[in-house]
Residue frames as qw, qx, qy, qz and C-alpha x, y, z in Angstrom:
[[0.476, -0.342, -0.803, -0.103, -8.12, 15.68, -11.28],
 [0.315, -0.545, 0.140, -0.764, -10.42, 17.29, -8.77],
 [0.188, 0.001, -0.888, 0.421, -10.69, 15.94, -5.23],
 [0.351, -0.655, -0.647, -0.166, -13.99, 15.39, -3.41],
 [0.092, -0.804, 0.043, -0.585, -14.73, 18.51, -1.31],
 [0.640, -0.689, 0.222, -0.258, -14.12, 16.81, 2.06],
 [0.928, 0.123, -0.214, 0.279, -11.15, 14.63, 1.12],
 [0.622, -0.624, 0.044, 0.472, -7.94, 15.13, 3.07],
 [0.528, 0.135, 0.347, 0.763, -6.25, 16.21, -0.15],
 [0.024, 0.746, 0.382, 0.544, -8.88, 18.90, -0.69],
 [0.502, -0.842, -0.180, 0.087, -8.52, 20.03, 2.92],
 [0.641, -0.348, 0.169, 0.662, -4.75, 20.36, 2.55],
 [0.336, 0.421, 0.401, 0.741, -5.28, 22.36, -0.65],
 [0.221, -0.865, -0.317, -0.320, -7.63, 24.67, 1.26],
 [0.639, -0.661, -0.038, 0.392, -5.03, 24.99, 4.03],
 [0.574, 0.046, 0.274, 0.770, -2.55, 26.08, 1.37],
 [0.061, 0.629, 0.362, 0.685, -4.99, 28.89, 0.59],
 [0.022, 0.257, -0.414, 0.873, -5.09, 29.98, 4.23],
 [0.640, -0.382, -0.338, -0.574, -8.37, 28.31, 5.24],
 [0.129, -0.352, 0.752, -0.542, -8.28, 27.68, 9.01],
 [0.797, 0.000, 0.241, -0.553, -11.62, 25.87, 8.89],
 [0.842, 0.351, -0.398, -0.099, -9.98, 23.32, 6.58],
 [0.254, 0.440, -0.753, 0.418, -7.16, 22.84, 9.09],
 [0.496, -0.189, 0.563, -0.633, -9.74, 22.18, 11.81],
 [0.894, 0.196, -0.014, -0.404, -11.54, 19.70, 9.54],
 [0.644, 0.451, -0.607, 0.116, -8.23, 17.99, 8.77],
 [0.074, -0.362, 0.749, -0.550, -7.57, 17.73, 12.50],
 [0.737, -0.027, 0.329, -0.591, -11.04, 16.25, 12.99],
 [0.885, 0.329, -0.241, -0.223, -10.31, 13.68, 10.29],
 [0.768, 0.335, -0.468, 0.281, -6.76, 12.72, 11.27],
 [0.203, -0.717, 0.415, -0.522, -6.16, 14.01, 14.79],
 [0.858, -0.353, 0.285, -0.243, -6.89, 10.73, 16.56],
 [0.941, 0.249, -0.030, 0.226, -4.64, 8.72, 14.24],
 [0.356, 0.713, -0.317, 0.514, -1.92, 11.36, 14.57],
 [0.448, -0.658, 0.406, -0.450, -2.15, 11.30, 18.35],
 [0.970, -0.149, 0.169, -0.089, -2.12, 7.48, 18.45],
 [0.800, 0.446, -0.157, 0.369, 1.00, 7.39, 16.30],
 [0.105, 0.729, -0.369, 0.567, 2.74, 10.08, 18.36],
 [0.691, -0.538, 0.303, -0.376, 1.79, 8.33, 21.60],
 [0.995, 0.024, 0.034, 0.088, 3.20, 5.01, 20.39],
 [0.660, 0.517, -0.218, 0.500, 6.49, 6.57, 19.36],
 [0.013, 0.657, -0.360, 0.662, 7.00, 8.94, 22.31],
 [0.532, -0.218, -0.777, 0.257, 5.42, 6.82, 25.04],
 [0.158, -0.314, -0.465, 0.812, 4.05, 9.92, 26.74],
 [0.159, 0.763, 0.626, -0.003, 0.68, 11.69, 26.56],
 [0.073, -0.888, -0.044, 0.452, 2.05, 15.23, 26.94],
 [0.250, -0.426, 0.594, 0.635, 4.85, 14.75, 24.42],
 [0.301, 0.346, 0.821, 0.340, 2.39, 13.13, 22.00],
 [0.123, 0.869, 0.449, -0.165, 0.04, 16.11, 22.27],
 [0.138, -0.793, 0.236, 0.545, 2.93, 18.52, 21.66],
 [0.340, -0.133, 0.762, 0.535, 4.06, 16.46, 18.66],
 [0.280, 0.595, 0.732, 0.176, 0.59, 16.51, 17.11],
 [0.026, 0.920, 0.191, -0.341, 0.32, 20.27, 17.61],
 [0.212, -0.632, 0.473, 0.576, 3.72, 20.83, 15.98],
 [0.356, 0.087, 0.825, 0.429, 2.91, 18.45, 13.11],
 [0.251, 0.763, 0.595, 0.035, -0.36, 20.19, 12.29],
 [0.054, -0.890, 0.092, 0.444, 1.51, 23.50, 12.36],
 [0.316, -0.325, 0.703, 0.547, 4.01, 21.92, 9.93],
 [0.353, 0.464, 0.784, 0.214, 1.06, 20.82, 7.80],
 [0.129, 0.912, 0.301, -0.246, -0.29, 24.38, 7.75],
 [0.140, -0.784, 0.355, 0.489, 3.10, 25.80, 6.78],
 [0.249, -0.274, 0.810, 0.454, 3.94, 23.12, 4.21],
 [0.568, 0.494, 0.607, -0.255, 0.49, 22.78, 2.66],
 [0.436, 0.783, -0.150, -0.416, 1.44, 24.86, -0.40],
 [0.126, 0.565, -0.780, -0.236, 4.18, 22.35, -1.26],
 [0.604, 0.029, 0.768, -0.209, 1.97, 19.25, -0.84],
 [0.324, 0.299, -0.645, -0.624, 1.62, 17.29, -4.10],
 [0.750, 0.041, 0.414, -0.514, -1.62, 15.29, -4.09],
 [0.825, 0.431, -0.278, -0.237, -0.60, 13.40, -7.21],
 [0.356, 0.510, -0.748, 0.232, 2.46, 11.96, -5.41],
 [0.252, -0.066, -0.888, 0.380, 0.87, 10.69, -2.19],
 [0.367, -0.684, -0.594, -0.208, -2.20, 10.67, -0.02],
 [0.116, -0.726, 0.182, -0.653, -2.61, 13.60, 2.33],
 [0.812, -0.544, 0.041, -0.205, -3.15, 11.28, 5.29],
 [0.911, -0.002, -0.068, 0.406, 0.19, 9.51, 4.66],
 [0.371, 0.586, -0.120, 0.710, 1.92, 12.88, 4.23],
 [0.388, -0.723, 0.132, -0.556, 0.51, 14.25, 7.47],
 [0.914, -0.403, 0.029, -0.027, 1.26, 11.06, 9.41],
 [0.788, 0.243, -0.138, 0.549, 4.82, 11.19, 8.13],
 [0.041, 0.688, -0.185, 0.700, 5.09, 14.75, 9.55],
 [0.716, -0.594, 0.102, -0.352, 3.78, 13.41, 12.87],
 [0.971, -0.078, -0.082, 0.212, 6.17, 10.47, 12.77],
 [0.552, 0.475, -0.218, 0.650, 9.21, 12.68, 12.17],
 [0.238, -0.682, 0.210, -0.659, 8.25, 15.00, 15.02],
 [0.869, -0.439, 0.036, -0.226, 7.57, 12.06, 17.33],
 [0.898, 0.110, -0.173, 0.390, 10.93, 10.46, 16.57],
 [0.275, 0.589, -0.252, 0.717, 12.67, 13.75, 17.29],
 [0.518, -0.626, 0.169, -0.557, 10.84, 14.06, 20.61],
 [0.968, -0.250, -0.035, -0.019, 11.60, 10.46, 21.57],
 [0.749, 0.311, -0.229, 0.538, 15.28, 10.88, 20.69],
 [0.010, -0.654, 0.259, -0.711, 15.51, 14.06, 22.76],
 [0.748, -0.525, 0.105, -0.393, 13.87, 12.27, 25.69],
 [0.972, -0.048, -0.111, 0.202, 16.22, 9.27, 25.42],
 [0.526, 0.481, -0.263, 0.650, 19.25, 11.55, 25.20],
 [0.282, -0.657, 0.234, -0.659, 18.11, 13.46, 28.29],
 [0.891, -0.387, 0.057, -0.230, 17.38, 10.29, 30.23],
 [0.898, 0.170, -0.203, 0.353, 20.72, 8.74, 29.26],
 [0.280, 0.587, -0.305, 0.695, 22.56, 11.79, 30.53],
 [0.516, -0.611, 0.180, -0.572, 20.76, 11.64, 33.88],
 [0.933, -0.317, 0.145, -0.089, 21.57, 8.06, 34.74],
 [0.244, 0.734, -0.631, 0.062, 25.08, 6.87, 35.23],
 [0.819, -0.283, 0.470, -0.171, 24.67, 3.24, 36.26],
 [0.278, 0.576, -0.709, -0.296, 27.53, 1.46, 34.47],
 [0.972, 0.026, -0.054, -0.227, 27.03, -2.13, 33.35],
 [0.759, -0.398, 0.449, 0.253, 29.62, -4.83, 33.84],
 [0.056, 0.653, -0.533, -0.536, 32.43, -4.58, 31.30],
 [0.226, -0.041, 0.935, 0.269, 31.95, -8.10, 29.90],
 [0.329, 0.611, 0.698, -0.176, 28.21, -7.57, 29.43],
 [0.203, 0.837, -0.021, -0.507, 28.80, -4.21, 27.81],
 [0.085, -0.479, 0.722, 0.492, 31.39, -5.72, 25.48],
 [0.277, 0.215, 0.924, 0.153, 29.07, -8.52, 24.39],
 [0.289, 0.760, 0.495, -0.305, 26.17, -6.12, 23.87],
 [0.091, 0.769, -0.289, -0.563, 28.40, -3.81, 21.85],
 [0.171, -0.234, 0.864, 0.413, 29.54, -6.71, 19.70],
 [0.292, 0.468, 0.834, -0.006, 25.94, -7.82, 19.08],
 [0.214, 0.834, 0.217, -0.460, 24.92, -4.26, 18.26],
 [0.000, 0.610, -0.547, -0.573, 27.75, -3.94, 15.74],
 [0.219, 0.038, 0.932, 0.286, 26.80, -7.26, 14.12],
 [0.276, 0.658, 0.676, -0.185, 23.15, -6.22, 13.90],
 [0.151, 0.828, -0.043, -0.538, 24.02, -2.81, 12.44],
 [0.091, -0.425, 0.734, 0.521, 26.36, -4.40, 9.90],
 [0.253, 0.280, 0.914, 0.151, 23.68, -6.90, 8.87],
 [0.244, 0.786, 0.445, -0.352, 21.08, -4.13, 8.58],
 [0.037, 0.726, -0.320, -0.607, 23.48, -2.13, 6.42],
 [0.160, -0.173, 0.864, 0.445, 23.70, -5.05, 3.98],
 [0.359, 0.541, 0.747, -0.144, 19.94, -5.13, 3.43],
 [0.202, 0.492, 0.466, 0.707, 18.35, -3.34, 0.51],
 [0.040, -0.106, 0.232, -0.966, 17.17, 0.16, 1.54],
 [0.593, -0.256, -0.303, -0.701, 13.50, -0.80, 1.10],
 [0.745, -0.231, -0.622, 0.074, 13.96, -3.87, 3.31],
 [0.385, -0.038, -0.489, 0.782, 15.80, -1.89, 5.97],
 [0.229, -0.236, -0.009, -0.944, 13.13, 0.80, 5.90],
 [0.705, -0.345, -0.390, -0.481, 10.24, -1.57, 6.66],
 [0.704, -0.188, -0.585, 0.357, 12.22, -3.29, 9.43],
 [0.218, 0.064, -0.341, 0.912, 13.04, 0.03, 11.06],
 [0.414, -0.284, -0.141, -0.853, 9.45, 1.23, 10.80],
 [0.783, -0.299, -0.469, -0.278, 8.08, -2.00, 12.24],
 [0.804, -0.264, -0.436, 0.306, 10.61, -2.89, 14.92],
 [0.403, -0.003, -0.272, 0.874, 12.29, 0.36, 15.87],
 [0.174, -0.150, -0.023, -0.973, 9.36, 2.72, 15.44],
 [0.248, 0.183, 0.823, -0.478, 6.56, 0.34, 16.37],
 [0.507, 0.256, -0.199, -0.799, 4.36, 0.72, 13.29],
 [0.709, 0.183, 0.661, -0.164, 1.88, -1.96, 12.25],
 [0.426, 0.101, 0.694, 0.572, 1.93, -3.19, 8.66],
 [0.196, 0.784, 0.560, 0.181, -1.18, -1.19, 7.75],
 [0.176, -0.930, -0.021, 0.323, 0.43, 1.99, 9.12],
 [0.433, -0.389, 0.539, 0.609, 3.65, 1.32, 7.20],
 [0.381, 0.427, 0.702, 0.424, 1.60, 0.81, 4.06],
 [0.056, 0.933, 0.354, -0.018, -0.12, 4.16, 4.61],
 [0.329, -0.794, 0.216, 0.463, 3.19, 5.93, 5.28],
 [0.374, -0.270, 0.667, 0.585, 4.80, 4.47, 2.17],
 [0.542, 0.459, -0.089, -0.698, 1.70, 4.68, -0.02],
 [0.286, 0.256, -0.883, -0.270, 1.91, 0.98, -0.84],
 [0.790, -0.249, -0.372, -0.418, -0.49, -1.95, -0.50],
 [0.612, -0.579, 0.452, -0.293, -0.33, -3.69, 2.88],
 [0.983, 0.061, 0.170, 0.034, 0.32, -7.04, 1.22],
 [0.627, 0.640, -0.236, 0.377, 3.45, -5.60, -0.45],
 [0.177, -0.737, 0.461, -0.461, 4.68, -4.28, 2.89],
 [0.856, -0.323, 0.338, -0.222, 4.00, -7.64, 4.56],
 [0.935, 0.306, 0.001, 0.181, 5.97, -9.47, 1.86],
 [0.387, 0.721, -0.339, 0.464, 8.89, -7.07, 2.09],
 [0.461, -0.655, 0.431, -0.415, 8.91, -7.32, 5.87],
 [0.964, -0.117, 0.226, -0.077, 8.92, -11.13, 5.70],
 [0.829, 0.441, -0.093, 0.331, 11.75, -11.27, 3.17],
 [0.101, 0.791, -0.365, 0.481, 13.75, -8.63, 5.07],
 [0.676, -0.545, 0.397, -0.295, 13.50, -10.64, 8.30],
 [0.981, 0.081, 0.148, 0.094, 14.57, -13.81, 6.51],
 [0.617, 0.629, -0.190, 0.432, 17.53, -12.06, 4.88],
 [0.198, -0.776, 0.391, -0.453, 18.54, -10.42, 8.17],
 [0.872, -0.348, 0.309, -0.151, 18.38, -13.79, 9.93],
 [0.920, 0.303, 0.024, 0.247, 20.54, -15.37, 7.23],
 [0.344, 0.754, -0.286, 0.481, 23.11, -12.58, 7.48],
 [0.436, -0.688, 0.415, -0.405, 23.29, -12.82, 11.26],
 [0.950, -0.171, 0.253, -0.068, 23.48, -16.63, 11.31],
 [0.853, 0.406, -0.024, 0.328, 26.16, -16.80, 8.65],
 [0.546, -0.625, 0.037, 0.557, 28.16, -14.06, 10.31],
 [0.485, 0.313, 0.389, 0.718, 28.53, -12.43, 6.90],
 [0.075, -0.914, -0.370, 0.150, 27.96, -8.98, 8.25],
 [0.337, -0.603, 0.246, 0.680, 31.17, -7.37, 7.09],
 [0.564, 0.768, 0.038, -0.300, 31.04, -5.55, 3.77]]
């Protein structure tokens, strides 16, 4: 099946053939969305710009392995951006955590640790698809339409899965049935 000449899929195919003009056109088409996503995840303009640059370089390098019949090029590229942004945010958090050494009160830390363990155990009991949408929405800050684009699914399906995942998570936490 042939793609329209200016579709993102066609642009990625041209990138796979070494066409730098196609990469520039792809950036024109998706650069703003990529930057917005990177900015939301990293919380920093400079890191977001670096993430987008690295992700488009990844796109250039990985273009030959892109499979248009499996997913949309925009979702594929935004997933590259998302991965890079998460890596950058994790590095930043790890660096910031190492710099500050303000210890919390032992009782507060113990309660927070207990709550964290309960939440992690409850999350682990969810179906992988449920856990994935919760993590994308609440840990990574994606909107339902963005999750739908990343997963290549209809937004209404993502909304339903998110709703049922939240209800199941609530039930697990309330019942205390978080141990496998």
